[in-house]
N, C-alpha and C positions, 0 to 999 in steps of 0.2 A: 504494500500500500504506500501511497505518497500523499500524506495529508497536506492541505493547503494552509493550515494554521498550526502553531505549536501545540504539543500535547504534554501532559504531565504524566510521568510514570507513577502509577499507583501501587504497583507491587508485582511480585512473582507469584503466579498461580500454579499450584501443584495439586489441584483438586482431581485431575486425571494424571497420576504420577508418571505414566509412560509418555505423556505428551505435555510437558510443561509449557506455560504460556506467560506472556507479559500482559499486564492490565494497564491500560492508559485511559485518560479522559477521551471523550468523544467531542471533537470540535463542533459538530453539527447538532448535538443534543446534550446540553450542559448537565442534565440530570442522569445521563447514562455513562457507562464505561465500555471500553472495547477490549477484546482479548486477541492477542497475536501470537503465533508460534515463537517460542524462545530459540529453538535451534534454527540456524540459517544466517543469512546476511542482514546486518543492521548498520546503517550509516546515519549519523546524527551529529548535531552540534548542540552542546549544552548552553542554554540561554540564561545567563545571570546566576547569581549566588543564592537566591531565595529558594526555600523549600516550602511546598504546599501540603496541607493536610491530605491524607490518602483516603479519608472517609472511614466507613465502618461496615461490619457485616451484621445483617439482621438474621438472627438465628431462631426466630420464633416459628418459622415454617418448616416444612419437611426438608428443604434444602436452603443452605445459607445464601443470602442475597446481598450483593454489594450495594451500599448506599453512598452516593457522593456526598462530600461535605457541602452543606448548603451555601457556604460562603467561600469555599476554596481558600480557607484561612492560611496565612503564612505561619509556619511553625519554626521555632528556634531550638526546641528540644524534642526528641522523639520523632514520631511520624504522624501523630494525630493531634488535633486541637483538643482542648479539654472536653468540649461538648461531645465530639465523636468518640473519644476515649470512654466517656461515661456511658453513652448510648450502647456501645459494644459490650462493655462490662468485663473484659478479660482481666483487668487489673484486680477487680474485686474477686474474680473467680479463683485466683491463686490463694486467696485467704478464705475460700468457701468453707473449709473444714474448721476454721476458727471463728468466723463471723458470718454465718449464713444469712442472718437478717439484713446484711448490708448489700445483698446481691441485687443488681438491677434486673428488671423484668426480662430483658432480652436474654440474659444468661441462665435464668432459672430452669427453663425447660431443657436447655442444652445440657446442663449438669445433671439432670434427672436420668439421662440415658446411661447405659453401661459404659464403663471406661476400662482402659487397659494400662497396666504398669509394664514398662519395658526397660531394658538395658541396651545401650548402643556404644559403638566404638568408632573413633574417627581416624583419619589417615595418619595423624601424628601419634597415635596410640592412646589418646585420652578416652576414658570410658566415663559414662554418666548414666543417671537414672532419669526417666521421664514418664509422662502420661499422655494418653491419646483417647479422645472420645471414640465410641464404637463407630460412629459415622465417618470418622477421619483416621482410622487406625493405620492405614497405609500412607495416606497423603501427609499426615502430621510428621512422619519420619522422613518422607521424601523432601519436604521443605527444609529439613535440617541438614541433610546430606551426609549421613554416616556411611562407613564402609559396610557395616553389618549391624543388625539389631535382633534382639530376642524378646518376645512377649513372655512375661513370667506369671501374670495374674490378671484376672478379670473381676471387676467390682460392680456393684449395683448402681453406683452413681459417681459423679465427679468429686464430691466431698470426701468420700471414702478413699478413693484412689490417691488423693493428695495427702491424706494422712499416712498412707503406706509410703508414698514417695518421700515425704519428710523423714519418716523413720529410717528408711533404707539409706537415704542420703547422709543422715547423721551417723548411723551405726557403721557404715563402710567408708565414710569420708568421701563420698561420691558427689561431684558437682551436679547441678540440675540444668546447667547451660554451658556451652562451649563457644568462646568468642570466634567470630568469623575469621578474624586475623589468623588464629591458630589453624583454622581449616585450610586457608590459603598456604600458609607456611608448611603444612603437612604434605603438600604436593611437590615440594622441592627435593624430595628423596624418593627412591623407588619404594613401592608399597607392597609388602608381603601380606596379601589378603588372607592367606591360610593362617599365618601366625596371628593376625589380628582376630580372626574368628576363634582360634584356639584360646586366646586371651579372654575373649568375651564369654566363651563357654565355661571356662574355669571360674570366672567371676560369678556366672549364673549358678554354678554348683555350690557356691558359698552363700549366695543371697537366698536361694529357694528354701533351704531349711529354716532360715531366719523368718521368712514370710510364713512358713507353716506354723511357727511358734506364735506369731502375732495375729494370724488370720482370725482366730477365735474371738479376738477383741474387736474385730471389725465385721459385723454381720453383713452377709451378702458378698463376701469375698471368696473367690475360687482361685486357689493356687494351682497352676497347671502341673500335671505330673511330669511332663517333659516340656521344656521351653519351646515355643513356636517361632521359627525363623521368620523375620520380615523379608519380603521379596523386594530386592533392590531394582529400581528402574534401569533399563539398558543405557540410558543417557548418562546415568551416574557411574555405571561400570566403565563407560568410555573415558570418564575423567580419571579414574584411578589407574586404568591401564595406560594412560598417557604419561603418567609420572615416571621420572622426575620432569617437572615443568616449572619454570621460574615465574614469579609474579610479574605482571605487566608493568613496564617501567613508567608508563604515562599515567597521569591522574585522569580517570574517566569523567570526573566532574568538571574538567576544564577542557575547552577547545572542541575540536572536531575529531570524530573517531569512525572507523569502519571496521567492524568485527564480523568474522565468520565463525559463529559459535558451533562447535562440534560435540560438546558435552556439557552437562550441568549436574552438580550435586548440591542441592539446596541453593544457597545464594552464590555459590562459587561456580564460575563458568570457565571452560577451557576454549580458547579461540586462537585464530591467526588473524593478522591484519591485512594480508594479501596472500594469493594462492600458494606461493612457495616459502612464505615466511615461517619462522619458528613459531610454535604454539606457546601461549602464555596463559596464566590464570589471573582472575580478578574477582573481587567482591562486587557483584552487580547490585546488591542492596544499597550501595552508596549513591546510586542514581535515583532511588525512590524519592518521590516528592519533587524532583527536578523538572524544569521545563526543557523539553527536547524539541529541537527544530530540525526539519529535514535537511540533510547536507546537500549543498548544490554541487554542480560539476566543478566549480572553481575551488571550493573549500574541502571537498571530500578527498581523502588520500588517493583513492583509485575508483574506477568504475562509475556506473550510473547512480543518480541520487535515489535513495530509498530511506524509509524509516519503518523498521519492524515489518 
């Protein structure tokens, strides 16, 4: 596509893990957003330093629906304005097991569905514990970009699973988040996928007996007799098979870029800038909220003008 007006990148969409997409504003319909394939050619120029609110997801229906920020508010911290952050409710969701009465309406039904507790491992060897709603059990992991993951337990709701997550995190000194910068750096060396899966399996063998001990204190918890492997998207496998690959030397938030993206693992993409050029990796989430303008023939590094 070749828009006639600038668009704002609103996020990376992993709702269909095998075909990740980019979500942008729709220049012709201010209340809507558009989805574009992530893999392939992208030429764009970053317009200005400001970042705009990415909107929020309405989770009250059968499927999550993206809602544009009604004012496209400029943000200086995070990715959402305070109104959209509250409407979505995920900040409060992380404290659902402690203060359930503080939950916004949008998140209550979402947290009532079954949830999963998992362990995952990243390219640099970091392991962590996390949770995923039943409706997002594969996509939630895809948007983070681990090398491998194992589901260990299923709970009746989101509050219960967060209690388990907190307990496992504290008992085994496991983080609940991994910085994207570490995910990019992890690609600068060859990746022994088999060794990482073994490391994750050994960790699961320690965590599972602990979950068995505390499950009785959390009604509605089922600890799996054998951990269930997460199915990694092929586009993420392409990232890990391309390693070692260096971080892109240019700042994607400045100037004009032409990227041919061949793989993606969560926010990290692997790409070349021209047909025979070496591949690099970069954190695409740094572009979220930015205004992107189609590159012209004069300012694009190579080829014809396109944007997503």
